[in-house]
N, C-alpha and C positions, 0 to 999 in steps of 0.2 A: 503493500499500500504506499502510496507517494504520501510525502509531507503536503501540509497546504501551501508551503511555499512552492514547492516544485511545480504545484497545479497551477499556480499563479503565473510562475515563469513558463510552462509552456502555452498557456492562453498569450502571455505577451509574445513570446517567441512566435507563435503561430500569425498573429497581428501584425508583426514586422515582416514575417514571410509574405504575406499579403500586400504589402506594399512592395517587396521586392518583385515579386510577378506581375503586378500592374506596372511596372515600368520596363521590363524585360524587352519588350517589342520596340521600344522607342531609346535605344542606347545611344544613338548618334545625336539626339537632340538633348541630350542631359547636361548640365553645368557640371564641370570636373578640375578638380585643382589637383596639383600635385605636390602633397605634403613635403615629401622628400623623394629621394631617387627611388623611382620604382614602388612609392607608396601613394595612393591617390585616395581621393575621397571625393562623392559627387553628393548631390541633392537628395538621391536617393537614401544614402547611408543617413542623412541628418533626419528625413522623414520617417524613416524606420525607426531610428533612435527615439523620435519623439513619442511614436504610438507605443513603443515598448516602456518607455520609461513612465509615460501616462499611466499605463495598466500596472505597473509595479507598485508605483507612488499611490494608486488608488486603493490598492489592498494594504501595502505597507508604508504610510506616509512617513513614518520616523525611519527609515533605512537611509542610509546616504548612497548616492550612485556614482559610480566612475564609468562613465562612458567615452568610448573611443573619439567620440565627434565633439560632446560638450564638456569633456573633462571632470573634473570632481565637485559633486555637488553633495556638500555635507548633509547629513540627518541629524536628527535630534537624538537618535540611538548611535553613539559613538562608534559601539562595534560592528554593529552589522552593516554591509555594504553589497549593494548589486554592481556587478562588473558586466559591462555590455558593450559586445561587439556587434553592432546591428547588420552588419555586411562582411562577414569573416571569408576574405576572398575578393575584396572589391576589385582588384586588378583582372582576377578570371571573370568576374561578371562584366565588367566594362569591356571586355573583348569577347563576350558571347560564351565563354567556357562555361561549362554546367558544374563545375565545382566551387560551391560556394554555399554558406550557410548563415544562420543566425545564432550567435554565442551567447549565452547568460550565464552567469554564475552568482551564487550567493556566498560571500565571505563573512566570517566570524573572526575579528582580530587578525585578519591577514593570512587565516585558514580556510580554503576552500570547503564548504559543507555540502552544496547542492549545485547542480550543473546540468544545464540544457542545452542541446544543439540540434536545431532544426533545418534541415535540408528541404525548401519548400518545392522545389522541382519534382524530389522522388517521394515527398509526403513521408520522408524518414524521421523520427524523434527519437533522439538519444538522451536518456537521463539518467543521473548517477546522484547517488549520496552517500556522504562517508559512512563507511561500516555496512551499506546495503548494497553495494554492488551496482553494476551497470544494466541498463536496458535497451532495447532497440524495439521501438513499437509494441510495447508491452511483452516483450519476450527476453527473458534473461541473456545476457552475453558474457562470453568470458574470454581471457586470453589463453593460450596453449601453454604446457607446460615445455617447450622446446627450449634445449639449452644451447643451440648453435643456429646459425641460420640456413642450414640445408634444409630444402623443402618449403622453406617460407617464401612469401610473396612480401616485397618490399618497395612503398611509394615513397618518393622525394619531392621535393619543391624546391627552387631557388628565386627569391625574390630580388636577387640583384645587389643585396645589402653586403 
């Protein structure tokens, strides 16, 4: 059973994912800024973050927020913070690559306790809570017990940093 916080994170991630999907067919018309070398932000990032933060704050108004686009917004509860990347994989998204997601975590005194990753294109929802394992679309997932790389699949990325 998911915690109430995870349920709110799931709803917020889905709302953010809807923003990403609404803009996917108008990539050429988006306002894009380059924050650093190979690090971009667009109006979609900002719009998605706004709806995500609004939902999180609606349910937990005392928690702080650390948003990739909006920075740190302290909360009245000094320990608990949402960490939000509304478009994790902006470079992929802006190029039409299908590997991006919404990422949200809840941290307590800088220790992650809950996390949600939502891939809106595949409708894949990953959730995890400290001590409770991880789930993909309501099915428990696990890592293998392999001790070396033989027989494994490895994916990498290079953002150019």
